[in-house]
N, CA, C and O of each residue as an XYZ file, in Angstrom:
308
protein
N      27.502     -7.249    -18.212
C      27.841     -6.418    -17.047
C      28.409     -5.045    -17.462
O      28.150     -4.055    -16.777
N      29.127     -4.965    -18.495
C      29.712     -3.668    -18.882
C      28.604     -2.724    -19.282
O      28.719     -1.525    -19.024
N      27.527     -3.203    -19.903
C      26.400     -2.331    -20.257
C      25.798     -1.701    -19.000
O      25.392     -0.539    -19.026
N      25.739     -2.451    -17.912
C      25.192     -1.912    -16.664
C      26.074     -0.833    -16.145
O      25.596      0.216    -15.713
N      27.407     -1.077    -16.181
C      28.341      0.011    -15.759
C      28.164      1.258    -16.612
O      28.187      2.374    -16.093
N      27.995      1.082    -17.868
C      27.850      2.240    -18.812
C      26.564      2.987    -18.419
O      26.552      4.216    -18.340
N      25.485      2.230    -18.173
C      24.195      2.880    -17.845
C      24.266      3.615    -16.503
O      23.576      4.614    -16.301
N      25.086      3.127    -15.608
C      25.250      3.798    -14.323
C      26.310      4.868    -14.332
O      26.619      5.469    -13.303
N      26.856      5.095    -15.484
C      27.901      6.108    -15.761
C      29.179      5.781    -15.031
O      29.923      6.687    -14.658
N      29.452      4.520    -14.820
C      30.763      4.125    -14.301
C      31.617      3.698    -15.499
O      31.842      2.516    -15.760
N      32.093      4.764    -16.232
C      32.855      4.514    -17.465
C      34.119      3.701    -17.266
O      34.475      2.889    -18.120
N      34.792      3.905    -16.164
C      36.003      3.147    -15.909
C      35.788      1.674    -15.804
O      36.520      0.867    -16.377
N      34.724      1.327    -15.028
C      34.333     -0.092    -14.911
C      33.866     -0.733    -16.218
O      34.161     -1.890    -16.518
N      33.131      0.064    -16.973
C      32.681     -0.403    -18.306
C      33.816     -0.682    -19.195
O      33.867     -1.749    -19.807
N      34.769      0.252    -19.306
C      35.953      0.102    -20.113
C      36.760     -1.094    -19.668
O      37.224     -1.894    -20.480
N      36.915     -1.197    -18.383
C      37.705     -2.337    -17.802
C      37.035     -3.665    -18.175
O      37.707     -4.623    -18.557
N      35.685     -3.709    -18.056
C      34.999     -4.985    -18.352
C      35.109     -5.353    -19.834
O      35.316     -6.518    -20.174
N      34.972     -4.366    -20.704
C      35.081     -4.656    -22.167
C      36.530     -5.064    -22.491
O      36.751     -5.939    -23.328
N      37.500     -4.444    -21.843
C      38.897     -4.757    -22.102
C      39.168     -6.206    -21.599
O      39.845     -6.986    -22.269
N      38.641     -6.530    -20.451
C      38.813     -7.951    -19.949
C      38.198     -8.919    -20.942
O      38.801     -9.954    -21.224
N      37.006     -8.622    -21.492
C      36.397     -9.481    -22.447
C      37.273     -9.667    -23.668
O      37.414    -10.781    -24.173
N      37.868     -8.569    -24.149
C      38.698     -8.595    -25.356
C      40.015     -9.337    -25.046
O      40.639     -9.867    -25.966
N      40.449     -9.387    -23.780
C      41.644    -10.169    -23.518
C      41.385    -11.663    -23.652
O      42.315    -12.441    -23.864
N      40.137    -12.060    -23.529
C      39.738    -13.423    -23.726
C      39.414    -13.733    -25.183
O      39.638    -14.851    -25.648
N      38.902    -12.768    -25.886
C      38.455    -13.005    -27.253
C      38.566    -11.692    -28.009
O      37.617    -10.907    -28.010
N      39.693    -11.432    -28.650
C      39.951    -10.143    -29.320
C      39.017     -9.850    -30.440
O      38.917     -8.693    -30.848
N      38.303    -10.850    -30.981
C      37.363    -10.596    -32.083
C      35.941    -10.477    -31.679
O      35.048    -10.556    -32.522
N      35.683    -10.277    -30.346
C      34.322    -10.072    -29.832
C      33.748     -8.817    -30.437
O      34.136     -7.719    -30.035
N      32.852     -8.929    -31.373
C      32.295     -7.804    -32.093
C      31.650     -6.721    -31.161
O      31.951     -5.531    -31.255
N      30.822     -7.165    -30.334
C      30.048     -6.172    -29.496
C      31.003     -5.490    -28.467
O      30.872     -4.296    -28.201
N      31.916     -6.228    -27.924
C      32.855     -5.583    -27.025
C      33.723     -4.529    -27.700
O      33.968     -3.464    -27.133
N      34.193     -4.826    -28.920
C      35.019     -3.860    -29.681
C      34.112     -2.667    -30.021
O      34.534     -1.525    -29.840
N      32.945     -2.880    -30.483
C      32.055     -1.766    -30.803
C      31.705     -0.886    -29.592
O      31.838      0.337    -29.614
N      31.263     -1.557    -28.566
C      30.895     -0.760    -27.297
C      32.066     -0.013    -26.718
O      31.935      1.122    -26.259
N      33.213     -0.661    -26.744
C      34.445      0.048    -26.261
C      34.736      1.264    -27.158
O      35.081      2.337    -26.662
N      34.599      1.095    -28.425
C      34.806      2.225    -29.330
C      33.831      3.317    -29.114
O      34.211      4.487    -29.163
N      32.588      3.008    -28.876
C      31.562      4.020    -28.581
C      31.834      4.701    -27.264
O      31.696      5.921    -27.167
N      32.211      3.963    -26.256
C      32.583      4.582    -24.975
C      33.672      5.632    -25.133
O      33.555      6.752    -24.636
N      34.734      5.249    -25.833
C      35.875      6.173    -26.064
C      35.374      7.398    -26.885
O      35.752      8.538    -26.612
N      34.516      7.125    -27.894
C      34.014      8.217    -28.724
C      33.231      9.194    -27.833
O      33.462     10.402    -27.887
N      32.315      8.677    -27.025
C      31.522      9.506    -26.187
C      32.367     10.288    -25.216
O      32.104     11.468    -24.981
N      33.376      9.660    -24.643
C      34.316     10.364    -23.767
C      35.063     11.512    -24.467
O      35.287     12.581    -23.898
N      35.448     11.233    -25.762
C      36.089     12.239    -26.528
C      35.148     13.455    -26.780
O      35.566     14.612    -26.734
N      33.925     13.147    -27.033
C      32.939     14.219    -27.261
C      32.825     15.129    -26.005
O      32.685     16.348    -26.107
N      32.889     14.491    -24.845
C      32.826     15.276    -23.610
C      34.077     16.076    -23.437
O      34.005     17.224    -22.997
N      35.221     15.531    -23.760
C      36.491     16.222    -23.577
C      36.645     17.368    -24.520
O      37.263     18.376    -24.178
N      36.091     17.237    -25.715
C      36.215     18.264    -26.766
C      35.772     19.618    -26.303
O      36.369     20.632    -26.664
N      34.734     19.649    -25.510
C      34.216     20.926    -24.986
C      35.030     21.573    -23.889
O      34.807     22.736    -23.552
N      36.004     20.808    -23.308
C      36.707     21.370    -22.129
C      38.240     21.400    -22.394
O      39.016     21.639    -21.468
N      38.654     21.168    -23.599
C      40.068     21.221    -23.880
C      40.640     22.617    -23.738
O      40.225     23.538    -24.441
N      41.570     22.773    -22.850
C      42.224     24.109    -22.641
C      43.699     24.042    -22.537
O      44.374     25.042    -22.778
N      44.248     22.888    -22.180
C      45.706     22.811    -22.024
C      46.299     21.762    -23.006
O      45.552     20.956    -23.561
N      47.565     21.769    -23.210
C      48.205     20.735    -24.020
C      47.932     19.322    -23.513
O      47.751     18.398    -24.306
N      47.903     19.154    -22.199
C      47.623     17.829    -21.612
C      46.205     17.419    -21.992
O      45.970     16.256    -22.323
N      45.251     18.358    -21.950
C      43.890     18.071    -22.337
C      43.837     17.678    -23.822
O      43.106     16.760    -24.191
N      44.603     18.363    -24.667
C      44.680     17.995    -26.103
C      45.197     16.586    -26.290
O      44.637     15.815    -27.070
N      46.251     16.246    -25.587
C      46.792     14.923    -25.682
C      45.844     13.881    -25.226
O      45.797     12.809    -25.830
N      45.077     14.119    -24.194
C      44.076     13.188    -23.664
C      42.980     13.001    -24.692
O      42.562     11.870    -24.942
N      42.496     14.091    -25.302
C      41.494     14.020    -26.354
C      42.019     13.212    -27.520
O      41.314     12.349    -28.043
N      43.266     13.482    -27.941
C      43.840     12.741    -29.077
C      43.907     11.277    -28.795
O      43.581     10.460    -29.657
N      44.327     10.922    -27.597
C      44.450      9.500    -27.183
C      43.080      8.823    -27.141
O      42.933      7.675    -27.562
N      42.081      9.542    -26.630
C      40.738      9.002    -26.556
C      40.159      8.782    -27.926
O      39.515      7.762    -28.173
N      40.374      9.715    -28.816
C      39.922      9.578    -30.213
C      40.630      8.402    -30.923
O      40.036      7.649    -31.694
N      41.929      8.295    -30.613
C      42.686      7.166    -31.276
C      42.110      5.822    -30.798
O      41.935      4.873    -31.563
N      41.829      5.802    -29.503
C      41.237      4.472    -28.969
C      39.899      4.204    -29.588
O      39.615      3.076    -29.991
N      39.035      5.260    -29.674
C      37.706      5.054    -30.301
C      37.849      4.519    -31.702
O      37.172      3.558    -32.068
N      38.768      5.155    -32.544
C      38.923      4.749    -33.869
C      39.464      3.328    -33.953
O      39.008      2.567    -34.806
N      40.409      2.936    -33.114
C      40.995      1.606    -33.090
C      39.910      0.583    -32.885
O      39.792     -0.353    -33.676
N      39.093      0.736    -31.823
C      38.070     -0.295    -31.510
C      36.964     -0.342    -32.531
O      36.467     -1.422    -32.850
N      36.554      0.824    -33.063
C      35.489      0.792    -34.033
C      35.949      0.185    -35.349
O      35.176     -0.520    -35.998
N      37.201      0.442    -35.764
C      37.708     -0.258    -36.939
C      37.871     -1.725    -36.758
O      37.587     -2.513    -37.660
N      38.357     -2.123    -35.521
C      38.488     -3.511    -35.189
C      37.177     -4.194    -35.261
O      37.069     -5.287    -35.817
N      36.190     -3.589    -34.720
C      34.846     -4.192    -34.760
C      34.394     -4.462    -36.191
O      33.803     -5.507    -36.465
N      34.668     -3.523    -37.117
C      34.250     -3.693    -38.509
C      35.006     -4.839    -39.214
O      34.537     -5.406    -40.201
N      36.177     -5.152    -38.676
C      36.981     -6.246    -39.211
C      36.306     -7.568    -39.029
O      36.501     -8.487    -39.823
N      35.494     -7.680    -37.967
C      34.923     -8.962    -37.617
C      33.426     -9.067    -37.984
O      32.695     -9.905    -37.458
N      33.014     -8.205    -38.884
C      31.533     -8.249    -39.332
C      31.358     -9.489    -40.155
O      30.258     -9.760    -40.636
């Protein structure tokens, strides 16, 4: 279901669905990977529009989330 939300560009629903999945199984490899990719893609979008300190904080948080889930996914390979 999260993949469908991602394809329809409903990022919030996709992130919510992957997060719900991980609340049931924290080692779910695909959910960790896909969540990391979603955060990474969001960071890439933010990078081009960062103008304020709040934008910089949002970008930093998004990159931190991407790194966290991508590293977590590698743990369960």
